[in-house]
N, C-alpha and C positions, 0 to 999 in steps of 0.2 A: 107056837110062838105067841108072845103077848102083843099088845098094841105097840106099834113103833113109836119111838120118841119123836116128837114134832119140834123141829128147829126152825125158827124164823130169823130173819136177818135185816138189820137196819144198815144201809150203806151198800145194798146189793148191786148198785149200778157202778160202784167204784172198782178200781183195779183189784184190790184184795177181795172185795165182795163177790166179784164174778168168779174168782178162783174158789172161794168157799162154796158157792152154788155148784160148781163143777165137782168139787170134792164130795159134797153131800150126795150127788148123783152117783159117784163112783163107789161109795162105801154103803149106800143105802141098804142093800140087801144083806151084806155081811154083818153090819152092826145094828140092824133093825132101827134105822132112823129114816125120817122123811123130811124133805124140805117143805115147810109149811107155807113158804112164800115170803115176799119182802114186806117190811113195814112200809105202807103206802105213803105217798107224799101228803095225803090229807090226814095222816096220823092214825089210820085204822090199823089195828094189830090183828094178824091172822090168829086163828085158834092154834095155840102152841104151848109147849112145855117150857121152852127156854128161848130167849132172844140173844143173839150175838150182835153187838153194836160195834160197827167199824166205820162210823160216820164222822162225827166231829164232837167236840165238847159241847157245842150248842145243841147238836142233835141229841146227845145223851140227856141233856136237861129236859128237852121237849119230850123225849121218849118216856122218862120216868113219870111224867104227869099222866100217862095213859096206861101204864102197866098195872096189872091187878094180880100179883102173886106169882107170876112166872119167874123162873130163874133168869139171871141176867149176867152175861159175860161182857164186860166193858173192855173192848180192845182199842178204844180211841185214846189219844194222848192230848196234851195241852192242858189248859186250865179247866180241869174237870169240876163239876158241881158237887164237891165232896159232901156238903151238908145234905143235899138231896139224895145222894147215893147212900149215905149212912142211914138216913131215915128209911129208905126203901129196904135196906138190908135187915131191918127189924121185922120185915114181913116175908122175906124170900131170900134164898141163897144168891149172893152177888159176888163176883170175882172181878177185880181190876187187873188186867193182864196186858201190860204195855208191849210185851214181846211174846209171840206164840211159839217160839222155837224151843227145842229141847236144850240147846247149847247154852242159852243165857243163864238158866238156873245152875248149870254146871260151872259156868264162869264165876258166878257169885260164890259158889262153894270154894272154888280154887282161890278166889280173892281173899276169902275169910282165912283160909289156911296160910296164905302168903303173909297177910298182915300180922298174924300171930308170930311169925318168924322174923319180922322186919327189924333190922338194926336201928338204933337211934340215928336221927338225922336224915333218914330217907324221905323223899317227897313222892307224892302220887298225883297223877293227872289222868283224867278221862277224856278220850277223844272219840268222836263218832262221825261217820260219813254216811249219807243217804242220797237218794236220787233228787233231782232238782224239783220234783213235784211235791215233795214233802214240805208242809207248811210250817210245822212247829220246829223250833230249835232252841235248846238241845232236845234230843229225842226223849221220850218217856223212859226208855231203857237206860240212857246215859244218866238221867236224873236218879234212877233206881240204883245204879252203880255208885254214884256219888253219895247218895244217902247211906248206903251200906258202909262206905268208907268212913263217913262222918261218925256214924254210930259206933264203929269199932275203934275209932281213934280219938274219942272224947270230944267230938264236935269240931275237929279241925276242918277248915274250909278246903275244898278240893276244886282246882281249876277244871273247867269243862269246856272243850272247844268243839265246834261243829263245822262240817263242810257239806255242801250240796253239790254233787258232781254227777253229771250224766244220768245213767240209769242204775246206779249202785243200789243193790237191794238192802244192804245194811251191814255196816262194819262198826264194831265197838272194841276199843282198845283201852286197857288200863296200863299206864306206864309207871313203874316203880323205879325211882332213880336214886342212886347213891354215889359216893365219891368214886369216879372212874368206871362206873358200870351202870347198866340199865337192864331191867327185866320187863318184858311185855307179856300181858295176858290178853288174848284177842279172840273175838268171835266174828266169823264172817258168814253171812247167809249167801249161798251161791245160787239158790233158786227161790223165787217168791212163793212157790207152792208150799214150801215148808211152813209158812205162816197159816195157810189155809188148812193144812193137815192139823196143825196145832189148835186152831180155832175150833174145829169139829171135836177134837179130843177133849178140849176144855168143856165144851157144851155137854158132851156125853157124861163127863165126870161130875159136873156141877149139879146136874139135876138130882143126883143121888145124895147131895150134901144137905146138912141141916141149915136152917135159917141163919144168916149172918154174913159178915163181910170178910172176904179173903183177898189179901194183897201179897202174892208170892214175891 
């Protein structure tokens, strides 16, 4: 076996961060990866091949100032420092992934197919629900869904609504409404661990990619 891939984490003390650390320990031997440790509060980066950032938009901006060619998975949402991210992506592979699940890309594909079949006069709306601890609203995933709709429908504005309820892991619904009927496309995360599994999957994949910015 070759040298294990070293994955570091910014935001390791958070809810998702702790689950990612547990997932790395679980799959370490099977996938030849090791947890290189957290990005410390004083900004020191461990020796690593890729950093997964699940902190905050402000944390991402600070992190970029200290990175030196490592791959970067940005799992934070909110008002990201896009200019700084784009600049760093000229030196290393970078992926902005607002949702680590498998189902959201599938939802985007289904939405694209539905819009191609949409009769004239139908309206679309995006609705999302998360736990009360989530700070940003609407979620990054809801923004991604709305952006996809706008692109396919010639720039039409899409209403986006948000709820923060209890400990809801994440629900995203697109309503397509016509005269006398309604179609709903919905993704529900039933376990928070799905996001940790996805974060590790993205880190393992991104290290093998060429320099550049990826926004799935």
